[in-house]
Each structure stands twice: as structure tokens, then as C-alpha cells.
C-alpha positions, -999 to +999 in steps of 0.1 A: -465-093-134-501-085-125-491-073-090-464-051-105-489-035-128-513-029-100-486-011-081-482+012-110-518+023-110-523+056-091-542+054-059-558+088-059-587+098-081-567+127-095-539+104-106-562+079-121-582+104-142-550+122-153-535+088-162-566+080-183-564+113-201-526+109-207-529+074-220-558+084-243-538+113-258-507+091-262-527+063-279-543+089-302-508+102-311-495+067-318-526+059-339-522+091-359-485+086-363-491+050-375-515+064-401-489+090-412-462+063-415-483+038-433-502+059-456-482+091-461-449+088-481-418+103-465-393+085-488-405+096-523-421+129-533-458+130-531-482+133-502-491+097-500-479+063-513-507+062-539-497+097-551-460+087-554-469+054-571-491+073-596-464+098-605-437+071-608-459+051-631-467+082-652-429+090-655-423+054-666-450+055-693-438+089-705-402+077-708-414+046-727-435+067-750-406+090-759-398+088-796-361+096-792-335+093-764-335+132-762-372+132-755-367+105-728-340+126-712-363+156-713-390+137-694-364+125-668-351+161-664-387+173-658-392+146-632-361+158-614-375+193-614-406+181-595-385+163-568-378+128-582-342+117-582-345+094-613-320+082-638-320+057-667-296+028-665-289-005-683-303-035-665-270-053-672-252-028-649-274-036-620-263-060-593-284-085-573-292-073-538-273-094-512-295-108-484-329-096-474-333-058-470-363-044-450-380-016-469-396+014-452-433+010-448-441+039-472-417+025-498-433-010-495-467+006-501-454+024-532-440-009-546-472-027-539-492-001-557-468+000-586-470-038-590-508-034-592-504-010-622-507-027-656-474-028-675-453-017-645-427-041-631-406-033-601-372-050-599-371-056-561-339-077-561-316-054-582-297-024-572-271-001-587-236-009-573-231+027-559-267+036-552-289+035-521-301+001-509-336+016-507-338+028-543-367+018-564-361+003-599-388+001-626-382-018-658-385+002-690-378-026-715-356-056-718-324-036-716-332-004-696-347+006-663-355+037-643-338+041-609-357+062-583-336+073-554-353+082-521-353+120-516-354+118-478-338+097-451-357+069-436-344+072-400-367+069-371-362+106-361-375+117-395-406+097-389-411+111-354-401+147-362-427+152-388-449+184-386-479+162-378-461+145-349-449+178-335-484+193-337-498+162-319-471+166-292-481+202-286-517+193-284-509+165-259-490+188-236-517+214-236-544+187-232-526+172-202-521+206-185-557+216-190-568+182-179-548+183-147-561+218-139-597+207-146-593+175-126-579+193-097-608+218-099-632+189-098-614+168-072-606+196-048-642+200-035-645+163-032-613+162-010-628+191+011-660+170+016-639+140+027-619+162+051-650+177+066-666+143+071-633+130+087-629+160+111-666+159+121-662+123+134-630+133+153-635+169+162-671+177+168-663+213+177-655+219+140-689+232+130-679+249+097-701+237+069-687+222+037-683+248+009-708+242-020-683+243-048-675+222-078-697+202-101-734+197-094-730+161-081-703+171-056-723+201-045-752+177-039-730+155-017-716+185+002-752+198+008-762+163+020-732+161+044-740+196+058-776+185+065-764+152+080-740+171+103-768+195+114-790+165+123-762+148+142-755+180+162-792+183+170-792+146+182-761+152+203-776+183+219-808+164+227-788+136+242-768+160+263-800+175+277-814+140+283-783+129+302-784+160+323-820+153+332-813+116+339-783+125+361-803+149+382-835+128+384-816+096+394-791+110+418-816+127+440-835+095+449-802+076+453-791+103+478-823+099+498-819+061+498-784+064+511-795+087+539-823+063+549-800+033+547-776+049+571-804+053+596-814+016+595-808+000+629-795-033+616-759-028+608-757-058+585-788-047+565-776-011+564-742-021+550-758-043+523-781-015+513-753+010+511-732-014+491-761-019+466-767+019+464-729+024+458-729-002+430-759+014+414-742+048+416-710+034+401-730+018+372-749+050+366-717+070+365-701+045+342-730+047+318-732+085+319-695+088+313-697+065+283-726+085+268-713+119+277-697+138+248-677+165+265-645+144+265-646+143+227-644+181+226-611+181+246-583+198+226-551+181+217-519+191+236-484+178+242-479+156+272-451+134+286-466+099+282-443+083+308-452+109+334-489+104+327-487+066+330-465+068+361-491+091+378-518+065+371-496+037+385-488+057+416-524+064+423-532+027+423-501+018+442-509+043+470-541+024+478-523-009+480-524-023+445-494-039+428-491-016+398-457-005+383-443+013+353-414+001+331-403+022+303-384+054+292-383+084+314-395+108+288-416+106+256-435+137+244-466+130+224-497+149+213-531+136+227-561+144+247-546+141+282-578+137+302-594+113+278-562+092+275-558+091+313-594+078+316-588+051+290-556+039+307-572+040+341-601+018+329-576-007+315-556-008+347-588-012+368-599-040+345-565-058+350-567-054+388-603-068+389-591-101+375-554-102+385-530-092+413-502-075+394-503-049+366-473-037+347-474-007+323-448+002+297-442+025+267-422+020+235-418+030+199-427+005+172-411+002+137-436+026+122-427+054+147-460+050+166-461+052+204-470+017+218-484+015+253-487-020+269-506-028+301-503-064+312-518-084+341-515-119+355-552-127+354-569-156+337-569-139+303-597-137+277-606-165+253-597-158+216-634-158+204-644-131+229-615-107+224-633-087+197-665-086+216-651-073+249-649-038+233-686-038+225-707-016+248-725-035+276-709-068+267-696-089+297-675-120+292-693-140+319-670-170+316-638-149+316-639-115+333-674-108+347-680-082+374-707-060+388-703-032+362-720-027+329-690-038+309-682-003+296-646+001+307-629-014+277-655+001+254-647+036+267-610+029+263-614+016+228-635+047+218-609+071+232-580+053+214-598+052+181-606+089+185-568+094+186-565+075+153-549+046+172-556+010+177-562-013+207-556-050+208-555-079+232-525-102+233-517-133+254-491-129+281-468-158+289-471-178+310-504-163+322-524-132+318-533-106+292-516-077+275-536-047+263-516-030+236-524+006+225-509+022+194-509+059+189-497+068+154-471+095+149-489+113+120-519+120+142-497+135+168-478+157+144-510+168+127-526+177+160-495+197+171 
């Protein structure tokens, strides 16, 4: 039951605030209607149960005080003129009420007040044979009684369709409409702030500031986000200039070292030096590629994923590696082609470093997302290290260590997450590892 109620709760802020307003207005209507039903009489003339009881007791006393039957008839006639359906009957003509009859709330309050009046006795268990079962009978003396018939029906619709209820319903409708408009006016700037923060993390070229609209608190948040984005852009620009300087300053001495190593007379020493220089260059390129931000600015475009993956597999197969593709011939998707090619290449390279055979495939999962799987026949990665292999500069020394900086899977993970996707490592039977990449459909459609 609790879970079912939780599912009924709106997830959005607009829905929750609107629900609170609606529930508050409805509870107010119910409370007001309860007050009207309990304390205002709709069965007997008079604005409230106390007023109706007061008039009935006055009519009873006036009829008792009449000196002659004609005077009593005159009092009864005057009571009818003011809205009371009253008649004088003999108690002997009344019949016992069969069973238990529920009285309207307002009539019950009138009876309770009449019983509290001195000298007034209500005959609850007697009724006239042809009268209404909800009539009210007050004893005059030992032989006679006054019978008050209800002047209005007591159906539920008569309770609900009172002027007060209709007024409350109109108020509720206008309150809900105004509340929804006001809530949307308040929430819309907040949604714009969230959209700007989301797009800034995924699309850095989106440099449009957040509009300073809405309540003061939301304007403060928008202004803080604009300032934060400005500072982040400045940091990215500084990092770009720093990377350009590092790339220039380090490559120049590496080039000189390579030229000097080539002139070394000892062939074995020259080859070892050139190997170390190549490894340093490769590690430098890997680090700079990871830190460089130009790939994040690449625009989304439609590509044929099988063609892209087949091209990568062919490039590795041409230089003697056992890399093959298994999957559909065509599957159009929206992505950053260069960035995704880089991520898939890193994963294939990682598989070849620790295995002999790599197989790539593409499919569609149950959610409609593109699912790319790259499997190898290497030793695999232990379960405790699978989350950490995506961390920058982490190397699983006891699983898949090599001469790099351990940034290949980190770069691939960053690119996949920038596409709104997910990357996971799964065991391959009987041996090896599967890298599974999921690219959601909604990201593709939105980018298109």
C-alpha cells in the first residue's frame, strides 16, 4: 500500500506544489461543507439547527397557550406562512416507527436542541401512517402532538448543490488555475537553470548565460551558475594555453634526443634509446589527449555505427591483429564520430595488449539503446578492480599493466558518458572480458 501511494506522488516540483494546493483547497471545501451540513439546517426552515429548534419550540408553546382551538389553528396557519409544514394530530393516530431510521445530521441537531428545551418532548419513535419518515413530532399534551414535515429533500445532491458548495467549487477552480500559472512562472526559470547546467557539462560551446528571471532566490542561483560557468571557461582557457606550451616545450627536446640517439654508434644502445623516447612520446600524447578539450566541442552528427566499427576493425586487421566485427550491416545513430572512434579504438587496443583475439558487435537492447560490445580472450579483470580501471592514471598492476599511463579506458569512459551512455565490464566465458557500451536513444534523437 505504501509503495502504491508513493507511485501516486508526482515526481516534478510543479506537480507536487500543484498537488499541495489542490489538496489544501479540497480539504478546505470538505471542512466548510461539513460545517454547513452539521450546523446549518437544510431540512427545516431557519438558517441553522438552533434557529429551527428555537422556532419549533416557540410554535409549540404558542399552540399550547392558545385559549381556543381556533386560536391554535391560527398559530399553525401563521407557522405555515413562514415555511413550516406543521399540523396538529391525535397521538392515538400515530404509529410506531418500524426499525431504526437514520436521521439527517441537521434534523438530529434540531431534535437534540429541542430535547434540551424545558417542557418540550420530541416523540422520536412515532410517525403518522402517511407522513414522511423524517418528520418531527413534538408533544402538545397527553392527547395531541404537532407534526413538522421537512420542507426540503435530504438527498446527497441537495447537500452538495448548496450555494455555499457551488461558491467553494468556483473558488477552487480559479485557485487551481491561478496556482498552476503561478507555479509554472516560478518553476520555469528553475528548469532553465537546470537545462543550462546540464548543457554546460555536455556542450561547452553553449556559452549563453542563464536568464535572470523568476523569484529572487532563483535569480540568485542563476547568477551564481553564470559566475561559475565564467570561472570554468577561464580555467579551461588557461589549461588549453598550458597544454599548448607543454606540448611545444617537451616535443622539441624529445626531437633532439631522437636525432642524437640515431647517431649513436652502438646499434643496441641506439635502439633502446629510441624505444624509450618513443614510449615517452606515446605517454605524453596519451596524457595531452586526455587533458585536451577540443574533442568535447565536436558536434553531433548521424553516422552508421557498423561502418564506423568495421573501419576500426579493418585498421587493426591490416597490421596483423585478429580483430573482427559481428553484427548488423546498418544502424544509423547520432554521436560525435571522432570522439566515439577514439573511445572504441582505445578499447580495442586495450584488448589486444592482453589478448590475442578481439570481436566487436552491435545490437539494440530492450530500452531501444544501441549496445556495442568489444570482447577479448585475455586474462580479464578482477571484480574489485573493475570500477577503478576507469579512473585516470590507474593501472591494474596484477591484471592488465603496460607501459602507458592507464588513460585508455578513462578516455573511453569520459567519451561514452559525454554521449549520455554507460560503459561496463562483463566476464566473457570461458575466458576474457567484454566491454559493453550503451548509447541511449533519447540522446541520439535529441541531438538530431
